N, CA, C and O of each residue as an XYZ file, in Angstrom:
284
protein
N       7.146     -1.864     51.135
C       7.757     -3.121     50.321
C       6.866     -4.866     50.721
O       6.335     -5.753     50.052
N       7.076     -4.662     51.858
C       6.837     -6.176     52.347
C       5.413     -6.613     52.423
O       5.071     -7.755     52.730
N       4.210     -5.161     51.980
C       2.999     -5.596     51.950
C       2.678     -6.340     51.001
O       1.650     -7.017     50.996
N       3.604     -6.301     49.994
C       2.970     -7.437     48.436
C       3.299     -8.918     49.114
O       2.735     -9.819     48.494
N       3.871     -9.247     49.937
C       4.278    -10.946     50.700
C       3.105    -10.801     51.523
O       3.304    -11.547     52.481
N       2.148    -10.318     51.640
C       1.245    -10.537     52.780
C      -0.060    -10.817     52.581
O      -0.949    -10.716     53.427
N      -0.169    -11.158     51.497
C      -1.739    -11.126     50.318
C      -2.649    -12.293     50.988
O      -3.865    -12.124     51.074
N      -1.881    -13.772     51.575
C      -2.246    -15.101     52.637
C      -3.042    -13.823     53.807
O      -4.141    -13.268     53.835
N      -1.754    -13.772     54.692
C      -2.665    -12.959     55.865
C      -3.582    -11.911     55.920
O      -4.146    -11.793     57.008
N      -3.938    -10.980     54.897
C      -4.419    -10.287     54.654
C      -6.055    -10.769     54.244
O      -7.099    -10.200     54.564
N      -5.903    -11.795     53.573
C      -6.771    -12.483     52.511
C      -7.688    -13.117     54.047
O      -8.835    -12.919     54.448
N      -6.772    -13.764     54.477
C      -7.615    -14.658     55.732
C      -8.153    -13.738     56.984
O      -9.273    -13.888     57.472
N      -7.583    -13.158     57.252
C      -8.006    -11.777     58.188
C      -9.340    -11.257     57.605
O     -10.451    -11.683     57.920
N      -9.074    -10.262     56.699
C     -10.402     -9.409     56.639
C     -10.812     -9.689     55.127
O     -11.830     -9.204     54.632
N      -9.878    -10.563     54.397
C     -10.976    -10.637     52.965
C     -11.216     -9.354     52.675
O     -12.382     -8.970     52.582
N     -10.114     -8.458     52.480
C     -10.964     -6.693     51.718
C     -11.253     -6.067     52.869
O     -10.773     -4.970     53.156
N     -11.922     -6.605     53.488
C     -12.430     -5.479     54.685
C     -13.450     -5.531     54.557
O     -14.033     -6.454     53.989
N     -14.197     -4.108     55.274
C     -15.939     -3.835     55.207
C     -15.354     -2.957     53.564
O     -14.207     -2.535     53.418
N     -16.366     -2.863     52.589
C     -16.143     -2.442     51.611
C     -15.308     -2.263     50.720
O     -15.589     -1.536     49.767
N     -13.781     -3.038     50.848
C     -13.024     -3.268     50.175
C     -11.833     -1.917     51.255
O     -10.772     -1.558     50.744
N     -12.179     -1.469     52.408
C     -11.218     -0.056     53.176
C      -9.576     -1.114     53.605
O      -8.580     -0.446     53.881
N      -9.453     -2.564     53.621
C      -7.997     -2.648     54.049
C      -7.869     -4.166     52.479
O      -7.683     -5.383     52.506
N      -8.073     -3.244     51.470
C      -7.715     -3.573     49.820
C      -6.799     -3.438     49.845
O      -6.699     -2.254     50.168
N      -5.486     -3.971     49.681
C      -3.828     -3.518     48.684
C      -3.880     -4.116     47.413
O      -4.636     -5.054     47.160
N      -2.908     -3.481     46.394
C      -2.905     -4.139     45.310
C      -2.525     -5.650     45.266
O      -2.922     -6.374     44.354
N      -2.093     -5.897     45.830
C      -2.003     -7.364     45.635
C      -3.166     -8.122     46.514
O      -2.691     -9.256     46.571
N      -3.681     -8.141     46.812
C      -5.072     -8.764     47.597
C      -5.812     -8.576     46.287
O      -6.185     -9.566     45.658
N      -6.039     -7.343     45.851
C      -6.759     -6.905     44.758
C      -6.857     -7.623     43.333
O      -7.943     -7.870     42.808
N      -5.367     -7.999     42.634
C      -5.002     -8.835     41.953
C      -5.563    -10.160     42.348
O      -5.947    -10.943     41.479
N      -5.616    -10.394     43.380
C      -5.716    -12.321     43.847
C      -6.857    -12.050     43.722
O      -7.300    -12.793     42.846
N      -7.758    -11.287     44.159
C      -9.473    -10.986     43.836
C      -9.898    -11.221     42.735
O     -10.877    -11.879     42.385
N      -9.064    -10.611     42.102
C      -9.774    -10.257     40.496
C      -8.992    -11.757     39.568
O      -9.678    -12.247     38.670
N      -7.986    -12.205     39.780
C      -7.768    -13.584     38.745
C      -8.650    -14.592     39.661
O      -9.237    -15.492     39.062
N      -8.776    -14.514     40.973
C      -9.575    -15.865     41.547
C     -10.967    -15.725     41.939
O     -11.762    -16.617     41.644
N     -11.251    -14.933     42.425
C     -12.877    -14.880     42.048
C     -13.846    -14.150     40.994
O     -15.074    -14.176     40.911
N     -12.845    -13.465     40.187
C     -13.585    -12.623     39.341
C     -13.351    -13.224     38.007
O     -13.911    -12.657     37.069
N     -12.339    -14.683     37.643
C     -11.598    -15.448     36.413
C     -11.527    -14.431     35.354
O     -12.146    -14.477     34.291
N     -10.808    -13.608     35.695
C      -9.909    -11.954     34.862
C      -8.584    -12.310     35.066
O      -8.024    -11.797     36.035
N      -7.857    -13.208     34.245
C      -6.593    -13.419     34.677
C      -5.794    -12.371     33.732
O      -4.724    -11.853     34.048
N      -6.463    -12.156     32.569
C      -5.292    -10.977     31.715
C      -5.466     -9.665     32.675
O      -4.398     -9.161     33.023
N      -6.490     -9.128     33.085
C      -6.391     -7.764     33.629
C      -5.754     -7.887     34.702
O      -5.149     -6.935     35.196
N      -5.790     -9.335     35.355
C      -5.339     -9.482     36.942
C      -3.316     -9.429     36.392
O      -2.445     -8.793     36.986
N      -3.118    -10.327     35.113
C      -1.537    -10.047     34.870
C      -0.656     -9.088     34.659
O       0.571     -9.018     34.726
N      -2.191     -7.785     34.180
C      -1.551     -6.612     33.879
C      -1.651     -5.660     35.041
O      -1.142     -4.539     35.060
N      -2.168     -6.063     35.751
C      -1.872     -5.308     37.305
C      -0.413     -6.228     37.891
O       0.570     -5.583     38.256
N      -0.404     -7.367     37.922
C       0.907     -7.452     38.255
C       2.016     -7.085     37.688
O       2.919     -6.967     38.516
N       2.336     -6.845     36.575
C       3.284     -6.398     35.655
C       3.693     -4.909     36.108
O       4.856     -4.525     36.230
N       2.181     -3.896     36.407
C       2.541     -2.716     36.885
C       2.490     -2.563     38.117
O       2.298     -1.403     38.483
N       2.628     -3.562     39.126
C       3.090     -3.854     40.396
C       4.686     -3.564     40.393
O       5.394     -2.661     40.839
N       4.915     -4.803     39.653
C       6.447     -4.980     39.220
C       7.234     -3.782     38.887
O       8.258     -3.417     39.466
N       6.630     -3.184     37.856
C       7.427     -1.988     37.654
C       7.051     -1.011     38.897
O       7.556      0.090     38.678
N       6.518     -1.026     39.820
C       6.646      0.318     40.964
C       7.651     -0.301     41.476
O       8.633      0.400     41.719
N       7.717     -1.558     41.750
C       8.747     -2.416     43.219
C       9.898     -2.083     42.685
O      10.865     -1.866     43.415
N      10.017     -1.950     40.777
C      11.546     -2.092     40.644
C      11.811     -0.687     40.940
O      12.769     -0.436     41.671
N      10.872      0.567     40.328
C      11.435      1.820     40.437
C      11.543      2.251     42.091
O      12.218      3.251     42.339
N      10.806      1.421     43.391
C      11.422      1.646     44.495
C      12.393      1.216     45.128
O      13.168      1.655     45.978
N      12.222      0.192     44.530
C      14.392     -0.686     44.799
C      15.101     -0.072     44.248
O      15.837      0.580     44.989
N      15.295      0.085     42.998
C      16.499      1.175     42.555
C      16.431      2.560     43.400
O      17.441      2.984     43.961
N      15.551      3.043     43.444
C      14.805      4.090     44.579
C      16.168      4.280     45.887
O      17.196      4.946     46.013
N      15.511      3.393     46.567
C      16.550      2.740     47.603
C      17.490      2.317     47.891
O      18.029      2.502     48.983
N      17.925      1.638     46.975
C      19.664      1.234     46.707
C      20.134      2.052     46.542
O      21.302      1.818     46.850
N      20.004      3.543     46.044
C      20.528      4.756     45.316
C      20.609      5.777     46.091
O      21.160      6.795     45.671
N      20.042      5.718     47.467
C      19.631      6.161     48.419
C      20.460      5.910     49.621
O      21.142      6.638     50.342
N      20.158      4.545     49.603
C      21.066      3.934     50.364
C      22.389      4.163     50.096
O      22.957      4.653     49.120
N      23.167      3.279     52.179
C      24.485      3.021     51.689
C      24.953      1.877     50.867
O      26.165      1.695     50.751
N      23.954      0.956     50.187
C      24.331     -0.118     49.310
C      24.593      0.501     48.276
O      25.416     -0.220     47.712
N      24.421      1.392     47.650
C      23.978      1.668     45.843
C      24.528      2.802     46.028
O      24.666      3.312     44.916
N      24.911      3.465     46.813
C      26.296      4.844     46.797
C      27.765      4.493     45.909
O      28.221      3.427     45.497
N      28.183      5.683     45.840
C      29.863      5.472     45.859
C      30.890      4.715     46.985
O      31.548      5.477     47.694
N      30.986      3.875     47.098
C      32.164      3.480     47.754
C      33.600      3.433     47.886
O      34.459      2.551     47.911
N      33.565      4.511     47.953
C      34.784      5.320     47.900
C      35.635      5.951     49.197
O      36.651      6.618     49.002
């Protein structure tokens, strides 16, 4: 989950890497919006990433001690 916060680090170090080898979803969204000027597609990808993170967060909270029964 923390990989979604490291766009600046990945872009600075590799820029997507050789042949897109280190491109993550957030880096792809940033490249799509800034380099290709395709803002609609980038916002749709951001919405998909939000839904993925929402489901992962809900699953994490339900499986951890924070979201379970506190009886």
